[in-house]
N, C-alpha and C positions, 0 to 999 in steps of 0.2 A: 633202417639201420644198416650201415655198411661197416664191415670189419675187414681189416687188412693186416697181414702178418709181416712185420719188418725184421724179425729175428726169431729163429727157431732152434738155435743151438743152446745147450746147457754148459755151464761151468766156465767156459772161456771161448772167445772167437776162434774159428777154425777155418783158415784159408785152405783152399784145395791144394793138395800136395802136387809136386812136379810129376810124380809117378802116376797119381790118379788122373791128372790132366792128360798125360800122354796116353794112358789106357783108354780114356774117353775118345780122344782124337782117333786112335787106331780103330776102335770099334765103329765109329761114325764113318770113317773112310772105307772100312770093310763092307759096310752096308750100302754105301754110295756107289762103289765101283760097278757092281752089276747093273744098277739102274742107268749109270752114265753110259755104259757100253750098249745097253739095250735101247735107250732113248736118244742118245746122241745130242744134237742141238736142241731137242725138245725137253731135255732134262731141266727141271726147275729147282733151283736151290731152295727157295722158300717153301715150295710144296714138299720137298724131301725133308726139310727140317720139321715141318708140321707132322710128318708121318712117323717121326722117330718115337721110340718108347720114351716115357717121361724121364727116366734116369739119364738118358743121353741128351734129350732136348732141353732140359733145364736142371741145373744143379740144385740140390736141396738147400744150400746156403750155409754160410759160416758165421753169420752175425748172431749175437745173443739176444735174449728176449725183449721184444718191443711189439706191442699191438696198438693199432690205431682204429678208433671207432668214431664214426660220424653219424649224427642223427639225421632224420629226414628233413629237419629244419636247419641243419648246419652246425650244431654243437660239436665241438671237437673234444674227444677223450682219448688220452694215451694211457695204456697200462704198461708199466715198467719201462726203464730207461737203459736197456741193454745197448750193445753197440749198434744195433739196427736203428736206433734213434737218430743217428747222424744222417742216414739216408732219408728217413722221414722228414727231418728238418729241411733238407735240401729240396724235397718235393713240395713241402708247404710253401717254401719261398718261391718256387716256380709258379705256384698257384696264387701268388699275390698276397700272402699273409703279412709281408713286411709293411704294408700300408696300415696295418692295425688289425688286431684280432685277439681272441681269448682262447687259451688252451688249458684244459683240466688234465691233471696227471694223477693217476692212482698208482701207488707203489705197493707191491706185495711184500717186499722185504728189501734189505739193503746189502745182501751179498753182492760182491763186485760185478758179477755178470748181469745184474739187474739195475745197476746204476752207472756203469762205466761209460755209457753213451751220452749221459747228460752234459758233460763239459764240451762236447762236440756238437751240440744241438744249436745251430746258428740262430734260430729265432729267439733263443734265450738271451742273446746279446743285443737285442733291439729294444729301445725304450718304448716303441709303439706296441709292444706285445705284453699282454697280461697273462701270467701263468699262475694257476691255482693248484697247489699240491694237496692231495687227500691221502690219508693213510691211518693205520691204527698204531703208528709209532710216535710216541710223545716227543721224542727228541730228533725228529726227522731232519730238520734244518741243520742241527749240529752234525749229524752223520754226513750229510752232503758237504758241509763245510770242511770236514776232516778229509774227505776225498780230494779236495782242492787246496789242502795245506801246501805251502810253498815247497815242501819236500816232495810232494807228489804231483803237482801241476802248477804251471806258471801263472794262472789266472785264478783269483779267489772267487768263491761263490758270489759274494756281494758285489764284485766288480762286473758281473754280468748285468747288463743294463735293463733287462726286462723288469717289470713290476711283478712281485711274487707274494702270494699268501700261502698260509699253511692251516689246514683244517684237520683236526683230530676226529676220526670216525670211531663210532662205537660198534664193536663186533655184533653181528646179527641184527643191527638196527638200520633200516633203509634210510638213505639220504637222497635228496634231489641234487643232482650235479648236472647243470645245463638242462637238456631235454631228457636226461636219463634218470631212472630210479636205480640207485646203486646200493647193494647190500654186501658188506664185507663179512667174511666168516673165517674161522681159524682152520688152518691146514697143519697137518703133522709134518714138521720139518725142523732140523736143528736150528735153534735160535728163533723159531716161530716164523710163520709165513701166513699171509692173508690171501684167501681166494675172493673173487668178486662175482656177484650175480648182477648182470646189467640188463635192464629192461626198458623198452620203448614201444609204445603203441601195441601192447599185448604180445610182443615178441621178446625173447630173452636168450642170453647165453651165459654160460658159466666159464670162468677162467680159473683153472686150478693148476698153476705151475708149481714146481718144487713142493711136492707132497709125497709122502711115503705111505702107500696103502698096501696092506697085506690081506690075505684071505680072511684072517680073523678080525680085520678092522673094517670090513665092508659095511658094518652098521653105521659108520659115519656117513657113508654115501646114502644109506637109507634115510638118515636124518635130513640130508639136503633135499631128497625127493619130497619128504613130508613138508618141509619148509617152503620150497619154491614151486612145487607142482611141475607142470609141463615145462621142459627146457628144450628149445629148438636146436641149440648148438652147445657142445661141450668141447673146450680146448683144454687138454689135460697132459700133464707130465707123463712121458713113457720112455724115460731115458735108457732103461735097461731091458735086456732079454730076461726071461725067467731065471735062467742060470746065473746071470750076473746079479740080479736082485737078491737071490738066495745067498750069494757070497758077500753082499754089501748091505747087510741089515744095519739100519741106523744111519745110513748115508743120506737119507732124505729124498729118495726118488723111487719111482714105481716101474714095475715090469709092464711091458706092453699088454700082456694077457690080462693082468689085473685092471689096467686102465680101460680095456674093452669091457670087462665086467662092470666097471663103474658106469660106463655109458649105457649098458643094458639095464642096470638097476634104475638109472634115471629115466630110461625110455626116450633118449634123445633122438631127434631126427637125424642129426649129423654129429659124428664124433671125429675130432681132429687130434692126432697124437703128436706131441711136440717135445721140446727140450732135449734134443738129440745128443747122445754121448759124443764128446769131441774126439775120442779115440776111434770112432767108427767112420770109415769112409762111406760115401754115398751108397755103394753097393752093399756094404754091411748093414746099413740102416734099412735099406729096402728089403733085404733078405730077412732080417729080424722082424720087420713090420709084417711081411707076408705070413711068417710063421706064427707070430703072436696073435694076429687077428683071425687066424683060421677057425672056422666053426662059429663065428659071431652071428647072432640073430639080428643085428642092426642093419638097417637099410643102407647106410653109408658110413664107412670107416675110411678116413683119409689120412695120409701121411703129410704132416705139415711141411710146407716149403716156403721159403721167402717169397714175398709178393703175392701169395695166395690171398684171394678175396672172397668174401661171403656177403650175401645180402639177406637180411631177415625182415 
């Protein structure tokens, strides 16, 4: 099972600012100058870029939530349709999906940052593509149609030429979706949100975006451990620092430190913190990440970045 992150921001897309871009260039040039003077014609740009610290070598990314999962036999599963879905669609086209293919989509909820990429998903406009939607939302098609009402978008949902189906999932009940066994479960978030446990060939991961876990609510995570057992990968909302979370009770997101506690309770092999706050620059996100994960007993805690990939 291959997993790739196409969007890791929360709330709304966040292009890099002019000031942040300039600061990154200045820091890169400051690091490059001594090497250029020392190595002269032997200076390698590609080697230098590879040696940069992660914050300079690669931006965290500004697209909202979209995850792509591919099974060992080629089944395609998308979780959420944030703005990163546009990039995913372009990559699928490069890989030849236009000739015909099937895509399953699981939606966690329909807040804008989790559906706004759908109208820009090019494979959805092709009659050769079959798209199967899965969710715990009874009126999901109606909600997607409203997003593409003429007041909001020039092309209606039904004008998108792909074939589409909608399947209503039952919370806590596993379903077979392609090669995957998928179990939806309830997350604490305003308007409700669905988490997903995805399993193939004895390997599994949990996707828990848009949830608010507090110290007194960790019993919900204990329940997930009892239900699913060993989890190899947890991708979880960690939008806030601990101070921010204390000031935003009821906003539906989790502090990094509590997200790490969730990973520890579940005993995951790898923990990935995602759904980054749009008001945070890359440097802020990294600083908060390092502070919030401090003291963790987990073997691997990772800051989610666009295009990060995992193999289970």
